[in-house]
Backbone bond lengths (Angstrom), bond angles and torsions (degrees), N, CA, C in turn:
res aa  C-N    CA-C-N  psi(-1)  N-CA   C-N-CA  omega(-1)  CA-C   N-CA-C  phi
1 M - - - 1.443 - - 1.533 110.64 -
2 A 1.326 117.18 -43.06 1.461 119.77 179.69 1.523 110.94 -67.05
3 E 1.332 117.61 -26.91 1.467 120.34 179.92 1.521 111.59 -62.20
4 V 1.312 116.34 -34.25 1.461 120.47 -179.26 1.520 110.32 -66.17
5 V 1.316 116.16 -40.04 1.457 120.55 -176.33 1.525 111.66 -84.44
6 L 1.333 117.21 -42.39 1.457 120.98 -171.30 1.519 114.88 -101.52
7 G 1.312 117.94 -26.51 1.450 121.55 -171.40 1.525 108.89 100.30
8 N 1.340 116.50 163.13 1.465 120.73 -172.70 1.516 113.60 -61.48
9 W 1.337 117.91 -54.79 1.461 119.89 -173.42 1.517 112.50 -67.47
10 L 1.290 116.76 -40.55 1.459 119.21 179.58 1.527 110.98 -68.26
11 A 1.314 117.53 -33.97 1.463 120.69 175.80 1.530 110.67 -65.88
12 I 1.325 117.68 -38.55 1.461 121.41 177.47 1.528 109.99 -64.72
13 V 1.318 116.65 -45.28 1.463 120.76 179.19 1.523 110.42 -62.92
14 F 1.301 117.03 -44.08 1.464 121.17 179.20 1.529 110.75 -63.21
15 G 1.316 117.74 -42.68 1.463 121.56 178.44 1.515 112.26 -64.80
16 A 1.335 116.88 -40.68 1.461 120.65 178.17 1.531 110.37 -65.59
17 A 1.321 117.14 -40.71 1.465 120.30 178.65 1.527 110.61 -64.96
18 A 1.308 117.00 -39.60 1.462 120.20 178.01 1.527 110.77 -66.01
19 A 1.333 117.46 -39.53 1.466 121.00 178.39 1.522 110.93 -66.22
20 L 1.328 117.83 -42.23 1.462 120.85 178.40 1.523 111.64 -64.99
21 A 1.313 116.67 -41.23 1.463 119.96 178.56 1.526 110.76 -63.90
22 T 1.318 117.40 -39.85 1.456 121.16 178.36 1.522 110.88 -64.43
23 C 1.326 116.98 -45.38 1.467 120.35 178.22 1.520 110.87 -61.76
24 W 1.307 117.31 -41.08 1.458 120.55 -179.66 1.530 110.61 -64.26
25 L 1.336 116.97 -49.57 1.457 120.34 -173.24 1.528 113.10 -73.30
26 W 1.332 118.21 -32.27 1.454 120.69 -175.16 1.517 113.48 -96.55
27 L 1.329 118.18 -24.46 1.458 119.84 -174.97 1.526 112.75 -118.51
28 L 1.303 117.06 -59.63 1.459 120.57 -169.71 1.525 113.39 -72.42
29 Q 1.308 118.15 -45.82 1.458 120.30 -177.87 1.525 112.44 -64.03
30 P 1.332 120.57 -43.46 1.468 118.98 176.07 1.533 112.91 -61.84
31 I 1.330 117.91 -37.89 1.467 120.45 178.08 1.525 110.24 -64.66
32 I 1.319 116.82 -43.56 1.463 120.86 178.51 1.529 110.57 -62.37
33 D 1.329 116.69 -43.13 1.464 120.16 179.70 1.525 111.24 -63.41
34 L 1.332 118.04 -41.36 1.459 120.96 178.70 1.524 111.32 -64.04
35 R 1.324 117.29 -40.97 1.468 120.17 178.21 1.523 111.37 -65.59
36 R 1.324 117.20 -41.42 1.469 120.13 178.17 1.513 110.81 -63.15
37 Q 1.322 116.36 -41.76 1.455 120.55 179.87 1.529 110.61 -65.59
38 A 1.320 117.47 -39.21 1.461 120.99 -179.47 1.521 111.37 -68.03
39 T 1.332 117.77 -37.46 1.465 119.66 179.95 1.525 111.57 -79.29
40 A 1.316 118.23 -27.31 1.465 120.98 179.60 1.525 110.90 -76.24
41 N 1.321 117.21 -32.93 1.463 121.84 -178.46 1.528 109.76 -125.48
42 P 1.330 117.24 75.06 1.470 118.08 -179.93 1.519 110.07 -67.89
43 P 1.323 117.41 147.70 1.462 119.92 179.46 1.538 110.70 -63.53
44 Q 1.301 115.42 140.20 1.456 120.47 -179.89 1.519 110.01 -81.55
45 A 1.308 115.79 132.80 1.464 120.43 177.63 1.514 108.99 -79.54
46 T 1.306 115.63 130.27 1.465 120.12 177.25 1.519 108.30 -111.60
47 D 1.328 115.12 125.55 1.455 119.07 -179.40 1.518 112.03 -96.69
48 G 1.311 117.54 -1.88 1.453 120.89 176.72 1.519 113.49 86.82
49 A 1.302 118.44 -2.70 1.472 121.14 179.98 1.518 109.39 -100.16
50 D 1.315 115.70 88.61 1.471 119.95 179.53 1.479 111.80 -93.53
């Protein structure tokens, strides 16, 4: 459908950009955020001596 409006090469570029944006927003960015959160707030070791 996009080929009709944009042409073949531009439709491919647009589709690739949409796929990359989807991968970034749904997969890569959440993983990066979880890693940052884990390194910013490491679990506290409890030795049981309160």
